[in-house]
Backbone as a printed PyTorch tensor [residue, N CA C, xyz], in Angstrom:
tensor([[[  0.8180,  -1.2140,   0.0810],
         [  0.1420,   0.0410,   0.0260],
         [  0.7570,   1.2230,  -0.2990]],

        [[  1.1600,   0.9320,   0.8380],
         [  2.4350,   2.7240,   0.7620],
         [  4.0870,   2.1330,   0.3230]],

        [[  3.5660,   2.1090,  -1.4660],
         [  5.1780,   2.1250,  -2.3240],
         [  5.6050,   3.0910,  -2.8520]],

        [[  5.2780,   4.3110,  -2.3300],
         [  5.7980,   5.6060,  -2.4890],
         [  7.1270,   5.8580,  -1.3420]],

        [[  7.9970,   5.9460,  -1.6180],
         [  8.6920,   6.7900,  -0.8180],
         [  8.5930,   8.0950,   0.1570]],

        [[  8.5300,   8.7880,  -1.2010],
         [  7.0650,   9.9410,  -0.4520],
         [  6.6250,   9.6490,   0.3120]],

        [[  5.4320,   9.2090,   0.0070],
         [  4.3230,   8.7610,   0.7710],
         [  4.7080,   7.9930,   2.1450]],

        [[  5.0180,   7.4000,   2.3910],
         [  5.8010,   6.7980,   3.4230],
         [  6.4550,   7.9300,   4.3370]],

        [[  7.1540,   8.3490,   3.8710],
         [  7.5770,   9.8460,   4.6360],
         [  6.7820,  10.6320,   5.3740]],

        [[  5.7600,  10.7340,   4.0960],
         [  4.8610,  11.9280,   5.3390],
         [  4.3540,  11.2780,   5.7870]],

        [[  3.6850,  10.3090,   5.4710],
         [  2.5290,   9.5170,   6.6850],
         [  3.1950,   9.2730,   8.3040]],

        [[  4.8200,   8.6460,   8.0860],
         [  5.5390,   9.0750,   9.0120],
         [  6.0010,  10.5020,  10.6340]],

        [[  5.8710,  11.1230,   9.0730],
         [  5.6970,  12.8910,   9.8930],
         [  4.6100,  13.1370,  10.0920]],

        [[  3.5610,  12.7610,   9.6680],
         [  1.9040,  13.2870,  10.3810],
         [  2.2670,  12.3050,  11.1590]],

        [[  2.1810,  10.9920,  11.5830],
         [  2.1970,  10.2630,  12.6620],
         [  3.0430,  10.8870,  14.2850]],

        [[  3.9920,  11.0520,  13.7400],
         [  4.9990,  11.8650,  14.6890],
         [  4.3940,  13.5570,  14.7680]],

        [[  4.2890,  14.0700,  14.1500],
         [  3.1570,  15.4660,  14.9700],
         [  2.5270,  15.7240,  15.3770]],

        [[  1.1280,  14.5600,  14.9640],
         [ -0.2260,  15.1740,  15.6030],
         [ -0.1420,  14.2100,  17.1290]],

        [[  0.8080,  14.0920,  17.9780],
         [  0.5590,  14.3990,  18.5670],
         [  1.7300,  15.5450,  19.5270]],

        [[  2.0660,  15.9690,  19.3540],
         [  2.7730,  17.2820,  20.4470],
         [  1.9430,  18.3910,  19.8940]],

        [[  1.5540,  18.6230,  18.4160],
         [  0.3230,  19.3440,  18.1440],
         [ -0.8850,  19.2290,  18.8020]],

        [[ -1.4530,  18.4380,  19.0880],
         [ -2.2770,  18.0060,  19.8170],
         [ -2.3490,  18.6000,  21.4390]],

        [[ -0.8600,  18.0830,  22.0710],
         [ -0.5890,  18.5620,  23.1330],
         [ -0.6860,  19.5840,  23.5040]],

        [[ -0.1100,  20.4990,  22.3740],
         [  0.0470,  21.8520,  21.8210],
         [ -1.0890,  22.5630,  22.6700]],

        [[ -2.1740,  21.9700,  21.7650],
         [ -3.4760,  22.7960,  21.4750],
         [ -4.7750,  22.1900,  22.5480]],

        [[ -4.1040,  21.3510,  23.2220],
         [ -5.0430,  21.1610,  24.4450],
         [ -4.9230,  21.7900,  25.7380]],

        [[ -4.0040,  21.9730,  26.0460],
         [ -2.7510,  23.0590,  26.8900],
         [ -2.9410,  24.5950,  26.7570]],

        [[ -3.2430,  25.3390,  25.0690],
         [ -3.4500,  25.8980,  25.3030],
         [ -5.5100,  26.2970,  24.9770]],

        [[ -5.9390,  25.3950,  25.1360],
         [ -7.3400,  25.4080,  24.7400],
         [ -7.8770,  25.8080,  26.5320]],

        [[ -7.4450,  24.3210,  27.6470],
         [ -6.9680,  24.8910,  28.5870],
         [ -6.7300,  26.4300,  29.2920]],

        [[ -5.7560,  26.7080,  28.4610],
         [ -4.7580,  28.4200,  28.8390],
         [ -6.1930,  29.1330,  28.9130]],

        [[ -7.2270,  28.8770,  27.4100],
         [ -8.1590,  30.6780,  27.1620],
         [ -9.3260,  29.8450,  28.5010]],

        [[ -9.9500,  28.5470,  28.6830],
         [-10.4550,  27.9070,  29.5410],
         [-10.5580,  29.1840,  30.6590]],

        [[ -9.3520,  28.5590,  31.2750],
         [ -9.0010,  29.3440,  32.3920],
         [ -8.9950,  30.8470,  33.0420]],

        [[ -9.2040,  31.4720,  31.8990],
         [ -9.1840,  32.8860,  31.8480],
         [-10.1940,  33.4130,  30.3640]],

        [[-11.3240,  32.3020,  31.0620],
         [-11.6580,  33.3310,  29.4540],
         [-12.4530,  34.0720,  29.7390]],

        [[-12.8880,  34.4730,  31.1340],
         [-13.0740,  36.1620,  31.1910],
         [-12.3250,  37.1820,  30.4060]],

        [[-10.9540,  36.8800,  30.1500],
         [-10.0840,  37.8810,  29.6900],
         [-10.0480,  37.7040,  28.0530]],

        [[-10.2340,  36.4650,  27.6600],
         [ -9.9800,  36.1380,  26.1460],
         [-11.6380,  36.2310,  25.6560]],

        [[-12.4040,  36.5530,  26.5940],
         [-14.0050,  36.8080,  25.5370],
         [-14.2280,  37.8480,  25.0970]],

        [[-13.6300,  39.2000,  25.3970],
         [-13.8000,  40.4180,  24.9180],
         [-12.3900,  40.6290,  23.3530]],

        [[-12.0260,  39.0440,  23.4570],
         [-11.1770,  39.5450,  21.9750],
         [-11.7610,  38.3660,  21.4290]],

        [[-12.1780,  36.9710,  21.7680],
         [-12.4900,  36.4580,  21.1410],
         [-14.3380,  37.1450,  19.9180]],

        [[-14.6190,  37.8660,  20.8370],
         [-16.0280,  38.6010,  20.0410],
         [-15.7690,  39.6180,  19.4350]],

        [[-14.1540,  40.3090,  20.1730],
         [-13.7880,  41.3820,  18.9920],
         [-13.8580,  41.0880,  17.4170]],

        [[-12.6000,  39.5530,  17.4310],
         [-12.4460,  38.7370,  16.1090],
         [-13.7150,  38.1460,  15.8380]],

        [[-14.6330,  38.1670,  15.9920],
         [-15.8470,  37.0280,  15.5950],
         [-16.7970,  38.7230,  14.8480]],

        [[-16.1330,  39.6550,  14.8510],
         [-16.5850,  41.2820,  14.8950],
         [-15.7580,  41.5900,  13.9940]],

        [[-14.8120,  40.8590,  13.9240],
         [-14.2860,  41.4250,  12.7390],
         [-14.3780,  40.9020,  11.4410]],

        [[-14.5580,  39.7140,  11.9900],
         [-14.2800,  38.2950,  11.1490],
         [-16.2860,  38.3580,  10.3150]],

        [[-17.1000,  38.9980,  11.0220],
         [-18.3690,  39.2920,  10.2150],
         [-18.0040,  40.2320,   8.7630]],

        [[-16.8690,  41.5770,   9.7020],
         [-16.6390,  42.8750,   9.0370],
         [-16.4490,  42.3940,   7.3660]],

        [[-15.4340,  41.3920,   7.9130],
         [-14.9700,  41.2010,   6.5890],
         [-14.9850,  40.3740,   5.1560]],

        [[-15.9090,  38.9340,   6.2100],
         [-16.7420,  37.9400,   5.6620],
         [-17.9140,  38.4620,   4.5720]],

        [[-18.8520,  39.4020,   5.2420],
         [-19.9670,  39.6550,   5.0420],
         [-19.7370,  41.5210,   4.3830]],

        [[-18.7150,  42.2100,   4.3630],
         [-18.1960,  43.0430,   4.0080],
         [-17.9720,  42.2060,   2.4110]],

        [[-16.8360,  41.4250,   2.0870],
         [-16.4780,  41.2480,   1.3750],
         [-18.1790,  40.2690,   0.2480]],

        [[-18.5040,  39.7810,   0.9150],
         [-19.8300,  39.4910,   0.0920],
         [-20.7560,  40.4660,  -0.3770]],

        [[-21.4390,  41.5570,   0.1790],
         [-21.5240,  42.8360,   0.5860],
         [-20.7920,  43.7190,  -1.4600]],

        [[-19.9180,  43.9370,  -0.6260],
         [-18.9730,  44.3690,  -2.4990],
         [-19.3600,  43.0280,  -3.6610]],

        [[-19.2800,  42.5980,  -3.6680],
         [-19.6210,  40.8650,  -4.6420],
         [-21.0350,  41.6560,  -5.3510]],

        [[-22.0400,  41.8200,  -4.3300],
         [-23.0200,  41.3090,  -4.8380],
         [-22.9570,  43.1990,  -5.3690]],

        [[-22.6640,  44.0870,  -4.9220],
         [-23.0540,  45.4740,  -5.2220],
         [-22.1020,  45.2480,  -6.9310]],

        [[-21.7780,  44.7960,  -6.9120],
         [-21.0090,  44.5700,  -8.5930],
         [-20.8020,  43.9410,  -8.9210]],

        [[-21.9740,  42.8120,  -8.5320],
         [-22.7350,  42.2190,  -9.6490],
         [-24.1120,  43.1140, -10.1110]],

        [[-24.7650,  44.0310,  -9.3770],
         [-25.8860,  44.6330,  -9.4940],
         [-25.6100,  45.6410, -10.0740]],

        [[-24.3760,  46.2790, -10.2320],
         [-23.5130,  46.9800, -11.2330],
         [-23.2140,  46.5390, -12.4370]],

        [[-23.3000,  45.4420, -12.9130],
         [-22.6330,  44.9610, -14.2930],
         [-23.9170,  44.2830, -14.7860]],

        [[-25.0770,  44.4980, -14.1490],
         [-25.9430,  43.4790, -14.8610],
         [-28.1460,  44.5110, -14.7550]],

        [[-26.9120,  45.5820, -14.0360],
         [-29.0320,  46.5200, -14.2970],
         [-27.1480,  48.1490, -13.5730]],

        [[-27.2860,  47.9330, -14.4430],
         [-26.0490,  49.5960, -14.5220],
         [-27.7130,  50.5470, -14.1270]],

        [[-28.4680,  50.6890, -15.1990],
         [-29.2050,  52.5030, -14.9160],
         [-29.5680,  52.1530, -13.9890]],

        [[-30.3960,  50.9770, -13.7410],
         [-31.0940,  50.8960, -12.1890],
         [-30.0290,  51.1420, -10.8880]],

        [[-28.6460,  50.2530, -11.5210],
         [-27.7150,  50.7840, -10.0850],
         [-27.4770,  52.3390,  -9.7440]],

        [[-27.5850,  53.1060, -11.3040],
         [-26.5940,  54.2270, -11.0830],
         [-28.1740,  55.0020,  -9.9990]],

        [[-29.1710,  54.5180, -10.6920],
         [-29.9130,  55.7210, -10.2810],
         [-29.8370,  55.8160,  -8.6690]],

        [[-29.7170,  54.2680,  -8.0900],
         [-30.2370,  53.6820,  -6.4380],
         [-28.8040,  53.6560,  -6.1820]],

        [[-27.8030,  54.0080,  -6.4540],
         [-26.3760,  53.8210,  -6.0840],
         [-26.2800,  54.1360,  -4.1650]],

        [[-26.4750,  55.2930,  -4.1990],
         [-25.7130,  55.4890,  -2.5300],
         [-27.0700,  54.9430,  -1.5610]],

        [[-27.8130,  54.6420,  -2.4760],
         [-29.1880,  53.5620,  -1.4210],
         [-28.6230,  52.6380,  -0.9420]],

        [[-28.2500,  51.8260,  -2.1870],
         [-27.6420,  50.1420,  -1.8230],
         [-26.5310,  50.5460,  -1.7080]],

        [[-25.7620,  51.1630,  -1.4770],
         [-23.9720,  51.3440,  -0.8040],
         [-24.9680,  51.2450,   0.6740]],

        [[-25.0300,  52.5220,   1.1120],
         [-26.5670,  52.9000,   2.8260],
         [-27.1000,  51.1340,   2.7830]],

        [[-27.9940,  51.0520,   2.4250],
         [-28.0270,  49.7710,   2.7360],
         [-27.4190,  48.3550,   3.0790]],

        [[-26.3840,  48.2080,   2.0030],
         [-25.5320,  47.0590,   2.5670],
         [-24.2080,  47.3550,   3.0500]],

        [[-24.1970,  48.5120,   3.1730],
         [-22.9700,  49.1900,   4.3110],
         [-23.6600,  48.8170,   6.4210]],

        [[-25.0400,  49.3140,   6.2000],
         [-26.2380,  49.1150,   7.5870],
         [-26.0920,  47.2130,   7.5450]],

        [[-26.5080,  47.3510,   6.6030],
         [-26.5120,  45.4020,   6.4770],
         [-25.2680,  44.2650,   7.3740]],

        [[-24.3230,  44.8700,   6.3690],
         [-22.8160,  44.5480,   6.9470],
         [-22.5960,  44.3370,   8.3770]],

        [[-22.3100,  45.9820,   8.7930],
         [-22.6710,  46.4130,  10.4080],
         [-23.2330,  45.8030,  11.1880]],

        [[-24.7040,  45.7610,  11.2020],
         [-25.2400,  44.9090,  11.8590],
         [-25.1820,  43.7530,  12.0270]],

        [[-25.0440,  42.6660,  11.0660],
         [-24.7870,  41.2510,  11.3520],
         [-23.4670,  41.2510,  12.0830]],

        [[-22.3110,  42.1780,  11.6050],
         [-20.9250,  41.8560,  12.3870],
         [-20.9450,  42.0650,  13.6850]],

        [[-22.0380,  43.2010,  14.1970],
         [-22.0610,  43.6220,  15.4580],
         [-22.5560,  42.4280,  16.1760]],

        [[-23.9460,  41.9860,  15.3390],
         [-24.4130,  41.1290,  16.0770],
         [-24.3680,  39.7810,  16.5260]],

        [[-22.5210,  39.1660,  15.3950],
         [-22.6040,  38.5820,  15.8130],
         [-21.4770,  38.3100,  16.7220]],

        [[-21.0830,  39.3040,  16.8300],
         [-19.4070,  39.4230,  17.8110],
         [-20.1400,  39.9200,  18.9910]],

        [[-21.3510,  40.2010,  19.0390],
         [-22.6850,  40.3560,  20.9540],
         [-22.7610,  39.1830,  21.0010]],

        [[-23.6120,  38.3380,  20.2640],
         [-23.9570,  37.3570,  20.9990],
         [-22.7940,  36.1600,  20.6020]],

        [[-21.5120,  36.4330,  20.3680],
         [-20.3910,  34.9920,  20.4760],
         [-19.7190,  35.9490,  21.7690]],

        [[-19.6930,  37.3320,  22.6400],
         [-19.6260,  37.8670,  23.6570],
         [-20.5860,  37.3090,  25.0570]],

        [[-22.1460,  36.6000,  24.2350],
         [-22.9400,  36.3370,  25.3870],
         [-22.5220,  35.1280,  25.7110]],

        [[-22.1200,  34.1800,  24.1680],
         [-22.5550,  32.6470,  24.5090],
         [-21.1170,  32.4960,  24.9070]],

        [[-19.7290,  33.3400,  25.3960],
         [-18.8360,  32.5040,  26.3230],
         [-19.4610,  33.1790,  27.4400]],

        [[-20.0270,  33.6140,  28.0080],
         [-20.1030,  34.2520,  29.2750],
         [-19.7530,  33.1590,  30.8260]],

        [[-20.2890,  31.7170,  30.5490],
         [-19.8320,  30.8500,  31.5200],
         [-19.0330,  29.8410,  30.9400]],

        [[-17.9740,  29.3250,  31.3030],
         [-17.2750,  28.3560,  31.3810],
         [-17.5880,  26.8570,  31.4740]],

        [[-18.4800,  26.7400,  32.2370],
         [-19.2280,  25.5200,  32.8140],
         [-20.4600,  25.5420,  32.2010]],

        [[-20.6110,  26.0680,  31.1650],
         [-22.0480,  25.5940,  29.8560],
         [-20.8360,  25.5520,  28.4850]],

        [[-19.7320,  25.4120,  28.3110],
         [-18.9350,  25.2320,  26.4270],
         [-18.9870,  23.8380,  26.7920]],

        [[-19.3590,  23.3110,  25.5980],
         [-19.2420,  24.2720,  24.0210],
         [-20.8310,  24.1310,  24.0130]],

        [[-21.2680,  25.9870,  24.6250],
         [-22.9640,  26.6260,  23.5310],
         [-23.4980,  26.9740,  22.8280]],

        [[-24.4270,  26.7880,  22.7150],
         [-25.1250,  26.0750,  21.3130],
         [-25.2420,  27.4600,  20.9250]],

        [[-25.3250,  28.6650,  21.6900],
         [-25.5830,  29.8640,  20.9640],
         [-24.2170,  30.6560,  20.3290]],

        [[-23.4670,  30.0630,  20.8120],
         [-22.1060,  30.0110,  20.4830],
         [-21.3870,  29.6130,  18.8890]],

        [[-21.7690,  28.1700,  19.0170],
         [-21.9070,  27.5480,  18.4630],
         [-23.2300,  28.1280,  16.6950]],

        [[-24.1160,  27.8870,  17.3140],
         [-24.8070,  28.6190,  16.1760],
         [-24.5290,  30.2040,  15.6180]],

        [[-24.2490,  30.7520,  16.7660],
         [-23.4770,  32.0740,  15.6290],
         [-22.2290,  31.8030,  14.9500]],

        [[-21.1360,  31.2170,  15.4910],
         [-20.4910,  30.6010,  14.8580],
         [-20.3190,  30.3450,  13.2730]],

        [[-21.6970,  29.2060,  13.2070],
         [-21.8990,  28.6370,  12.2870],
         [-22.8520,  29.6780,  10.7970]],

        [[-23.6420,  30.0440,  11.6800],
         [-24.4580,  31.4450,  10.7480],
         [-23.1770,  31.9500,  10.3370]],

        [[-22.5210,  32.7640,  10.6540],
         [-21.4340,  33.4460,  10.3780],
         [-20.5890,  33.2170,   9.4090]],

        [[-20.0570,  32.1160,   8.8710],
         [-19.7150,  31.3300,   8.3200],
         [-20.6270,  31.2000,   6.7730]],

        [[-21.2430,  30.4580,   7.5220],
         [-22.9150,  29.6990,   6.1830],
         [-23.4300,  31.1920,   5.2110]],

        [[-23.3440,  31.8220,   6.2240],
         [-24.4520,  33.7250,   5.2370],
         [-23.2910,  33.4880,   4.3670]],

        [[-22.0250,  33.7460,   3.8920],
         [-21.7230,  35.1660,   3.2030],
         [-21.7360,  33.7270,   2.0140]],

        [[-21.3540,  32.6530,   2.5700],
         [-21.6520,  31.5580,   0.9260],
         [-23.2010,  31.6750,   0.9210]],

        [[-24.0610,  31.1670,   1.1260],
         [-25.2440,  31.1530,   1.2710],
         [-25.7890,  32.4150,   0.6240]],

        [[-25.2640,  33.6710,   0.6190],
         [-25.6560,  34.8100,  -0.4810],
         [-25.2860,  35.1760,  -1.7430]],

        [[-23.7760,  35.0060,  -1.3050],
         [-22.9680,  34.7350,  -2.5130],
         [-23.6950,  33.1620,  -3.5110]],

        [[-24.1740,  32.3260,  -3.3820],
         [-24.8700,  31.0380,  -3.6730],
         [-25.7810,  31.5300,  -4.9340]],

        [[-27.0750,  32.4420,  -3.6050],
         [-28.2170,  32.3170,  -3.8020],
         [-27.7360,  33.1750,  -5.2690]],

        [[-27.4050,  34.5530,  -5.1000],
         [-27.2480,  35.5020,  -5.9310],
         [-26.7310,  35.5480,  -7.1350]],

        [[-25.1200,  34.0020,  -7.3210],
         [-25.3800,  33.3750,  -8.5970],
         [-26.0550,  32.7760,  -9.1460]],

        [[-27.1250,  31.8840,  -8.2720],
         [-28.1160,  31.4150,  -9.3520],
         [-28.8710,  32.4500,  -9.3910]],

        [[-29.8490,  33.2640,  -9.0360],
         [-30.3710,  34.3440,  -9.5370],
         [-29.5580,  35.1570, -10.9300]],

        [[-28.5930,  35.3570, -11.2690],
         [-27.6200,  35.9040, -12.2690],
         [-27.3100,  34.9960, -12.9880]],

        [[-27.6980,  33.5580, -12.8940],
         [-27.0470,  32.5610, -14.1140],
         [-26.0400,  32.0920, -14.0730]],

        [[-25.6320,  32.5100, -13.1540],
         [-23.7190,  32.2970, -13.3280],
         [-23.3220,  30.9790, -12.2450]],

        [[-22.3450,  29.8540, -13.2550],
         [-22.1280,  29.0730, -12.3310],
         [-21.1550,  29.4520, -11.2700]],

        [[-21.4650,  27.8950, -10.3060],
         [-20.6270,  27.7800,  -9.4060],
         [-20.3760,  28.7900,  -7.8210]],

        [[-19.7790,  28.4190,  -7.2600],
         [-20.2150,  28.9880,  -5.8100],
         [-19.2920,  30.4720,  -5.3330]],

        [[-17.9610,  29.9380,  -5.7940],
         [-17.0120,  31.2640,  -5.7120],
         [-17.0990,  32.4880,  -6.8130]],

        [[-17.2660,  33.4890,  -6.4200],
         [-17.1290,  34.5670,  -7.7930],
         [-16.0060,  34.5650,  -7.9910]],

        [[-15.8100,  35.0120,  -9.1010],
         [-14.3980,  34.5610, -10.0670],
         [-14.9340,  35.7980, -11.0550]],

        [[-14.1870,  37.0440, -11.5480],
         [-14.0070,  37.7420, -12.6720],
         [-13.9010,  37.3660, -14.2940]],

        [[-14.7740,  37.3690, -15.0750],
         [-14.4350,  37.4740, -16.1910],
         [-12.8000,  37.5110, -16.7410]],

        [[-11.8680,  36.5500, -16.9520],
         [-10.7090,  37.0150, -17.5190],
         [-10.7630,  38.5290, -18.3730]],

        [[ -9.7810,  39.4460, -18.7630],
         [-10.0620,  40.7870, -19.2670],
         [-10.0910,  40.3990, -21.0930]],

        [[ -9.1400,  39.7540, -21.4310],
         [ -9.7310,  39.1760, -22.8360],
         [-10.8300,  38.6140, -23.5650]],

        [[-11.6460,  38.4090, -22.5320],
         [-12.7130,  37.6580, -23.1150],
         [-14.2530,  38.1180, -22.2780]],

        [[-14.6320,  38.1270, -23.5240],
         [-15.8580,  39.4360, -23.9130],
         [-16.9880,  39.3110, -24.1360]],

        [[-18.3190,  39.5880, -24.2490],
         [-19.3190,  38.6020, -25.1150],
         [-19.8080,  39.3400, -25.8560]],

        [[-20.2640,  38.6530, -27.1930],
         [-20.3650,  38.8340, -28.8410],
         [-18.7780,  38.9590, -28.9460]],

        [[-19.2870,  39.2370, -30.3360],
         [-17.8750,  39.5470, -31.0880],
         [-17.6120,  41.2650, -30.5790]],

        [[-16.0230,  40.6910, -31.3660],
         [-15.0930,  41.8470, -30.8000],
         [-14.8000,  42.4950, -32.1300]],

        [[-14.5350,  44.1030, -32.3150],
         [-14.5380,  43.9470, -33.3100],
         [-13.0780,  44.4960, -33.8300]],

        [[-12.3750,  45.2580, -35.3260],
         [-11.7650,  44.1880, -36.0180],
         [-10.5780,  45.9050, -35.3550]],

        [[ -9.2470,  45.3120, -35.3710],
         [ -8.5980,  46.7330, -35.3440],
         [ -8.3680,  47.4320, -35.7490]],

        [[ -8.4930,  48.5190, -35.1160],
         [ -8.1070,  49.9080, -36.1280],
         [-10.0770,  49.8270, -36.6530]],

        [[-10.5690,  49.1660, -36.7000],
         [-11.7400,  49.4640, -37.3010],
         [-12.8570,  50.4660, -36.2440]],

        [[-13.4790,  51.8210, -36.7580],
         [-14.6050,  52.4150, -35.5920],
         [-16.1710,  51.8840, -36.1080]],

        [[-16.3810,  51.7300, -34.4100],
         [-17.7020,  51.0890, -34.7490],
         [-18.6990,  51.9960, -34.5930]],

        [[-18.0320,  53.5820, -34.8280],
         [-19.2300,  54.5330, -35.6870],
         [-18.7790,  54.6640, -36.9930]],

        [[-18.4940,  54.3880, -37.5550],
         [-17.9130,  54.2050, -39.4210],
         [-19.1220,  53.0200, -39.9810]],

        [[-19.4980,  53.5000, -40.9030],
         [-21.1010,  52.9610, -41.6560],
         [-20.4310,  52.6420, -42.7820]],

        [[-20.4520,  51.5650, -42.8220],
         [-20.1210,  50.5760, -44.0520],
         [-20.5280,  50.7190, -45.2100]],

        [[-19.5440,  50.4730, -46.5670],
         [-20.2310,  51.3480, -48.2070],
         [-20.5370,  50.1100, -48.4770]]])
């Protein structure tokens, strides 16, 4: 089964590293649990920052998608769209940070259902919104990818030819 030398070395290396990494993880977890009241604010701040980044990237992508698929409508309501997107990003990120802070109030109740639910929601929300938006826009895949610069829809005009020039 393990005929490749590189595969055997990799398996042996992983087997040798698992235990020390596990010991470090358990000790770090125990340290955090003993000092949970001090870590609670930091973890909530990280949850807030994570929510701002993930939801902000999703909102930014949705606004770009809107500007490409409905340019006149987007131009007319651009400031409203930016304001609503900003408000949603700020509220969801602040809610995630606050609920994380609440969920970590009692170390005896960990793992806390609220913390697990909030963390799961914070991870899944941007992906779900992106997936739904891509489906509604008729785009495939889950991760938004821009079209390469050379690939544009429709025939490309000949080099040097003016699109306004009439053909005789």
